[in-house]
C-alpha positions, 0 to 999 in steps of 0.5 A: 258371814262372820261378824266382829264381836264389837258389833255383836255388844249393841242392839238396835236402838229401840226408839228409831226402830218403833218410829219406823214401825210407826211411818211403816203402818201409815204407808200401809194404811194403817191409822197409827198414832205416833207418840215414839217420835225423838223430835220437833214436829215443828219445821225447821226455821225458815231463816235456817233453811235459807242459809243452807239453800244460800250455802248450796248456790254458793257452792259450799259444796265442798269438803271442810276442815275435820273439825268443823268451819271455823266460822261455826266454833266461832258461833258455837264459842259465842253460844257458851258464852252467851247462854252457859256463861262458859269460855272456849276457844275454838280449839276445844270444839268438834262439829260432828254429825249430830250429838250421838257423833259426839258421844261415840268419838269421845266413848272410843278415844278414851274407853276401852276393855275393864272401865266402867262407866255409871249411867244413870236409869232411864238412861236414853238409849244409845248410851250403853250400846255407845258404853258396850261398842268402846269395849267397856261396861255401862254401871246401871244406877236405878233412880227413883220417880220420887226422887223426879229421876235424880240421881245423888251423890251417894247413889255415885259414890257407892258405884264406884270402883278402881275400874269406873273413869267417868258419869254421863249426865243427861239433863233435861233428860230424854227420856223422863223430863226431870232436869237438875237444879244448881244445887244439885248440879254442884254436888254431882260436880263435887262426888265427881271431883272426889272419885277422880271421875270424867263427867258426860253432860249432855245436853242436847235439851237445855233450851226445851225447859218449862214453868220458868226452870232455870236450867244451868250446864254443870260446866258452867260451876267452876273452871275446874269442874268445866276442865274435868267435864265433856260437854256435848250438844246440838241443833236437833232439839232446840231449832227442829234441825234433827236431820242436819245432823249436827253435833259439837262437844266443847273438851280440853283441847287434848280429847278434841284432838284426839276425838278430831283423828278418829272423825278424820278416820270416819266421817272426814267432816260434818256435811257444809250445808248443815254446818252453814245453817248451824250457823244461824240457828245458833245465832239468830233463831231465840224467837222461833225458838221459844215460839217452839218451847210455849206451844210444847208446854201447852203440849205437856200439860194436855198430854200429863192431865190426858193420862193422869186420867187414865186410872191406876197411870201415875206421870211424873210432870216433866220440867223440859225435853218433850217426853213424858214418862208415865208408869203402867205397870198396873196392867202387868200381869193382866191379859188380853185374848190369853196373851198376858202383859208380862211387861213393857215391851209386850204393853207397847205390842199391845197398843200398837196392835189393839189401839194403833198407836206406837209407844216406846216400851221402858225397857229401851231406858232401863227402866221397866215400868215404863212407857215413854210417850213424846208429845211431839205431836199436835193438840188433836194427836196427843187426845185423840192417842191418849183416848186409844190408849185408854179404851186399848186398856179397857179391854185387859181383863 
């Protein structure tokens, strides 16, 4: 069968593949510890679940407007004003089936063959493929652990060509856990404006921050920046609602109109029940979120302490999200039973086979030296998992 050239531009999501492989092995009786999941291990808060059940019981089970019900858009508008000091109107909001869907929508309506989009690396796995599927070219700019994996205005300016259309910023970051300060965001915004670049700001981890880090949306810097930006967010990470599939974007009304036109020809609308539950998430779950973040910070400290005890492993201390991104490159070139470890993919496979631990290879994020570990797991699981990694690495020669 002949497949389109568009679908051949992209690869399956490696993070989803690693998580699926770990679950498959577990289902077959193999004792696997999974550090691959990109989702909280906490249950969705009860009040959110009850709102979903109430939606079913009151027959909120039919089609909704393509871009989301009015009450959810109002909850999003209220959230932006309350949490981010941002003023949006409801016609500037598009609710979609997850933040990934929001990103996909804007890529399809804004970018095409010949366009270039700046993507700082390490990046979330889907950015390059979403860009390629639209026909555009992801321009990957490498960042350094020594600079907390942050892109600089000079790097952005150096990458700009006549074809550059936008830059994607993810703060806090998946996979590194780094986050930009307000001053750093101001520098990026100024650079984007001077180079006439659209800013796509993925803020899905905005509430998952530690050590009193003061999270800022780049859109809050000023009205000109807000008007030149598309803000992406959702309920998956902050409210433990990954399977509910509700994300949203905020942008000027013309972008929202065009993205809504595409969405109307694809998914029709986000799930009605999930929309109703998301209203409760945005309006009335701050205490649940705080408890989750407090636990994540304890786990962050635990996994970092354990990883740094492994000889030759280096690891940036994340200030947000629920990932660590240690550098394991000191083990490249070593061998096990005649098989040489050449890079992150081989090391991840070795740790899965010999250590029974699932990690995501850094090559999936454009960073060959690293592997990503999610600390969305219990303390005992974290300690046992890193212990397995340590013992497996000791087998290498």
